[in-house]
N, C-alpha and C positions, 0 to 999 in steps of 0.2 A: 770879561765882567759886567762892564756895566747895563750891556745889555740884557743878559740873566739880573743885576735887580732887581731892573725895574719890570720884566715879565714879571717874577714871582712876586712886588709889592702891592702888582693888580690881583694876582694869582688869591693872594691873603685876603683880600679882606672878602672875596666869597668862603669865609670861617663859618660852618654852622653848627646845628650840635641834633645829637638823637638822642633823645630820654627814655627808650623806648625799649620790648623785646620784640622782637624779629627783625626784616631783614635790613640793607641797609639803605632802603627809604619807604619801608612798608611798618608799620607798626602795626603788634597782635594783638595787644593789655589793651580793651576796652570795659569790660565788664572787670567787676572784682574777682569774681568766681575765678576767672582766667587766673589774677594772680596767687591769689591763695593754692590754684589747684594746677594750673599751666595747660595741660592736658584739654581740652573741650571741643574735640575736632567732631566727641561724639553725643556732643550736649542735645537736649531735647527741653533744656528748660531757656529760659528769656533769653540768654546771651548766645541763643542759638541762632539769636537773627542777623549777627554774625558771625561765628562762630560754624554753623551747623542751619543753614534755614529750613533744608529739606527734613531734620528732624523736630521740628514743629509740628508734623503733623502726630508725633506720639505724644504731643505736648497738653499744657492747662487746653481743656476746653472755655474760652471764651475771651478775655479779656486782659492783656496781661502791658506793664507797666514795668524801664526799673528804671531809676536814677542816680549815676555812680561819678564818685568827686577819687581821682588822683594826683600828690601831692607827688615831684620827681626831685631827684638833686643830683649832679652826676659832674665829677673834675674830669678834666683829659689834660692833661700835663703834659710838658716835652723838656727833657733831661738831653742839653749838651753836654757829649765828650768830647775833649780835645788830647793831647796830648799834653797841657797846661794845666786840664784836669775838668770840669764838669758843672754847667750850671743849671738850673732849671726854672722853666717858664712854664705858671700855672693857669690852667682855665678855669672861668669858672660858668659850668653852662647850668644850667636854673630853668624850668618854667612855672605860670602859675597856675592855680589849681589846675586842672587840666578835666571838662566833666566829658560827660557821655551819655545818650538816650537811647534807649528802649525802648519797644511797641511791638505789639500783636497783638493779633486779633484768629482765632480759630472757628469752626463750626462747620462738622463735620469730618466732611475728605479736606477741606479747604482754609488754607490758610497765610493771612498774610502778614508781613513784617518788616517795620523799618529802624535801621541803626542811624543816629547820628553824632562825630565826634574824630578827633582830630586824628584822621586814619595814615599821613606818615610824615614822620618826624619830629615836629613838634619843640620848642625848646629859643631861645636864647643861648650866644657864648661867648666872655667875651677875655680877648688875654690884655692885661691891663700895661704891661709889658713887652706888650709885642710878642714876634715868635720867632726863634734862634737865626733863622734862616737872614731877617735882615740885620741883624749884627757884625754877624760874619760878613756878608755881602759889603755892604755898608764902609765897614773898615776893610776890605780887601780892596775895593773899589780908590779906594781915596787912600791907600794906601801905595797905590799905585803912582797918587801922583805926589807922593813924599809929605799926604798930612801924617801927622801920627795921631790913635789913635785917642792918644789922651790932651791933642788940641781944641776935642771939640764933643757933644756934648749927643746922644742918639737917644729921642723921644718918640717911643714908638705904639701905638693901643688900637688894637685890631675888635669885631663883634660883628656879629653874626645875628638873624632870626631865620627859622624858616620853619612854617606851620604848612600843612595838608589839612584842609578843615574838606571832609566828607560826609555825604548824604545819601544812606542808603535801602532802596526799595526790594522784593523779596514776593513771589505767589507760591506759595507748594502745593502739590498737590498730593493725595494721598496716594496710591494706585493701588496697592491689594494691602492686603493683612501683612505684609513685611515689606514691600517698597515705593517707596514716597523720593519725589523730584522737587524741587526747585526752581525758578530762575528768579534774574534778579540783577537791576543795572546801579551802579556807585554813581556821583559826581564829586569830581574834585576840584577844589581850586584849593592854587596854590598860590601863598601871602608872607616874601621874605624881601633883607635890605640886606646889604651889605656896607659896612659904616668904620673910616678908622683915617690913619693920618700914620707917614714914616717921615721923620724930624732926622737931618741933618745939622746941628746947630753950635751956635756958639764958640764959632773960634774965633781965633782974637782978634784975625788979621781978615779973615774971610768971612765974617758972622754966620749967615746961611747958608750949606753947604746944597743941600736936596732936600727935597719937598714933596708929597705924593700927597695928597685928601680926595677920597670919595665915601663919596653918599650917592647910593643908587638901592631903587627898590625896585623888586618885579614879583609879577602877579601873571597868572596863568588858568584855564580850567580845561579838565580833562571827563574821559568818562570813560565807563569800564564795566563790562555786559559780566556773571556772574550766573554759573550754573553749579547746584549741589545737587548728590545722591546722601538717601540710608536708607539700610535694612537695618530692621529692627524685629530680632524672635526672641520674647523672653527675656534674660538676663544681658542676650547680647547688641547687642550695635554698633555697628560696621558706619562711617561718615567719609563721604571723600568729595573734595568742593575743587573748584579753578576759577579763578579771576584774572581776567584779559588783563594782558600788558592795557596802563591807561598812558597813553598821548598828551604829556605835557609840556605844552610851550612858553614859554613867561615874555613877557616883553621890558623891558628897560624904562622907568622913572629915573631921569638923573638929577640929582639935584646939584653935586659939586662932582666936577671932575678937573685936578689939579694936577700936572705930573711936572717936574724941572728940576734945572738948578739952577743955587743960590743968583744973582746978579753977580757980585765980584765974584767969584767963581767962572762964570760961562763968559768973563771979560779975561781973565785968565787963560783959561781953554783957547777965545779966539786968538787972543795975539799967540798964544806957544805950540798948540793944536787945535786947528777948525777943524781939521778934515774930522776927528773924537767930537766934536761937539757940532758938527754935521747926522753923522753916527747916532751921535744919542737924539738928538731931532727926531731923525725919520722912526728909529725904534717907537718913543714913544708913540708918533701917530701911528704905529699898525699898532702898539699893543692897547690904548686901551677905545681902539676902536671897537673890540664887543660890548664895552661898558659905554657905548654914549647911549642916546637918549632913540628910544625905538628898538634899538637890537634885541633881536631876539634868542635863547637860550632854551635848551630843551633839560628836563628834571621829569624822564617818565618813571613811574609809578613797573617793575618789572608784573610779569603774568608771577600765578602765584598756587600751585597743583599744593591740596590736603588731604591724607590721609591719615581717618584714627581710628582708633577701635573703643568702645569700650564695655564695661561687663561689672553684672550686679554681681560678688560672691555672696551677699547675704541681702536682707530689708536691711541690713544696718550700712556695711561694705562695699563700696563701689573703689573703679580703677580705670584707667582708662591710657592709653599709650601713641603716640599722635608722631608722623612724619610732616615738613615741610618743607616745599622747592619755591626758592625762590631765582624766577632767570634776568640775573643780574646781568645778563652779558650780553644780553639780547632789549637791554631796556639805558636808551641811549641817553647819556650824561654831559656836565659841560667841555667840550672838546675832548668828544670820543671816551675819558676812560674809562669805559666800563669795558674796555678791550682789554684794557690790567689786568684784569682778572683774572687766577685762574681755571674757575669757574663758580655755575652763581655759586649760590645761601643753603644748604642745605642745617637745618633742625630734624635734632630731636629729644620727643615732651614725653612725662610722663607725670599722672597724678593719681593722688586717693585723698577716699573723704569718706567719713565716718559721722555715724549718729549716734551721738552718746545718748538721745531720750530723744521723743517729738519735741522738745525744744532749740536743742544746738548740737549743730555740726562743724567736727574740723577738718582740715585739709592740708596735703602740702604739695609740692613736686617742682621738679626739676626740667631745665631745658640749656640742650649741648649747642650751640651756636658756629659754624665753620664758612665763614665769608669767604673762600678761595683766593688770599690775598696776597699784592708780590712787593717789592719792593720799587716798583714804577707807580703802581697806585696809590701809594700810602706818600703823603703830604704833609709839613707841618700844617699845613690850611685845611685840611679835613682827612681824615684817618679814624681806621676803626679798628678793633680786638676785636681776634673769635675770641668765645666765652662761653661759663657755664654760673647758670642764674638759678637761685631756688626763693622759692616761696614758702609761709602760711599764713592761717586764718584758719577764720573761721565765719558761721552765721545762724543767727537768733531767729526765730521762728515767733516773729511778736505775737501773731493771730496765726490765723485760717488765711488770711488776706493776704500778709504782709511779715517779710523779712529782709533785717537787717545782716550784712557784708561787711568784713571788715578784714584785711590782709597786709601784708609790709614782704617782700620782697628785695633780695640783693643783686646784682649782676658782681661774678668775680670774673675778672678779665685776664687774660695774657696780654702782661709785657710783649711789645714789636721791636724788635730791633734794627736799625735801618743804618747800611754805610751815607759816611754826605762824607762830600771833598775834608773838611778837618778833622775828620774822624769817625763820629757817631750821632748817630737822634737815635733816643728810646722814648717809645709811645706808652701813656699805659690811661688805663682810666676808670671811677670806679661809678657805683651807681646804684642809687637806694631809691624805691617808691612804698609809700604808705598810698592805704586805699580805703573810702566806703560808702557804699550805697547801700538802697534801697531800690526792692522788689513787691510790687505791688498786681496783684489778680483780680479777680469777679468774673 
């Protein structure tokens, strides 16, 4: 029990958040056109600098720029269910205003484009009362020492941050009247931290019983080649894109790493059970090793395959369908956790947009995400839930050069019920995003 307590306590500091549309480590919502329609893999507009770089061969002749801002909100809640009842642990995830910048230039058969944004994860999460595993495990461990739960207090708080910033460049070539191709490269920079504490204290006789405190920053770089192809024939556009796996290896900058038993409890164990005390010390040394300064950890972004079909039904009505596959099982995670997934992430997307007149466009879309989750993959400290997302919005052509996009989308998650030693845990999430962006061309 003691061994499990400290292993899990350390792992809990790795709580991170993903407030995006896309795979476990990858964002796909950069441009507001995605938020209001979803299926943009056959786009030939400025958002194609990410979603379909080869499609820019059929886009605007000259320069295009786009600046986009999104604001997400998310809650990641855990309900611990026992025979005595249930307790809810609320995790509030947030991110500041998330920007993304697009630019392209097309002349004749050539196009050059770039995109800068938060390409993976993105956000911050905090559990002000910790997560259920700590309360249950601390009480179990101390109960074995005949220390009653009502004789001390548990003070637990967990928070984490995870951003992957990306800058992408593409070169597009129109091969003939119907085919085009593009090659690109994205540089990705990982920036995150794990901070928190777990304390069992205020015991009348023994005072502080356990102490754990961690403050670790992690940073690392990675690069991903990108290839895309596009077929364009009248109202029909077919796009395909492949992003290679990004190997990201972060390095710890450890500011604080303290774990151990209270002084009085140590003295008691020294007299009554020195072997148990030695076992605790050995365990702490082994399982705090990965959080020591300079230790390296993998946070790969998986390879991604995209196929999309867009069709212009009339001069005013357009629609598209799209498929994504994220090969998460071959993208290394901390502790090789990716091996616990049943399969990579599958996504199906669809969307339509309609021009009311020359000035205004409305659109809507949806997405289904299946992560291939398993009980062994899911943890209190980092869990995912399969989902449906729906979005809507519109565009205003202010003039011939400028367009304003606005959007709202929400994600409807399926609760995940995982068996636990004390009963079960129910993981649930909610997600809402609003966005606004401005496109300019000349």
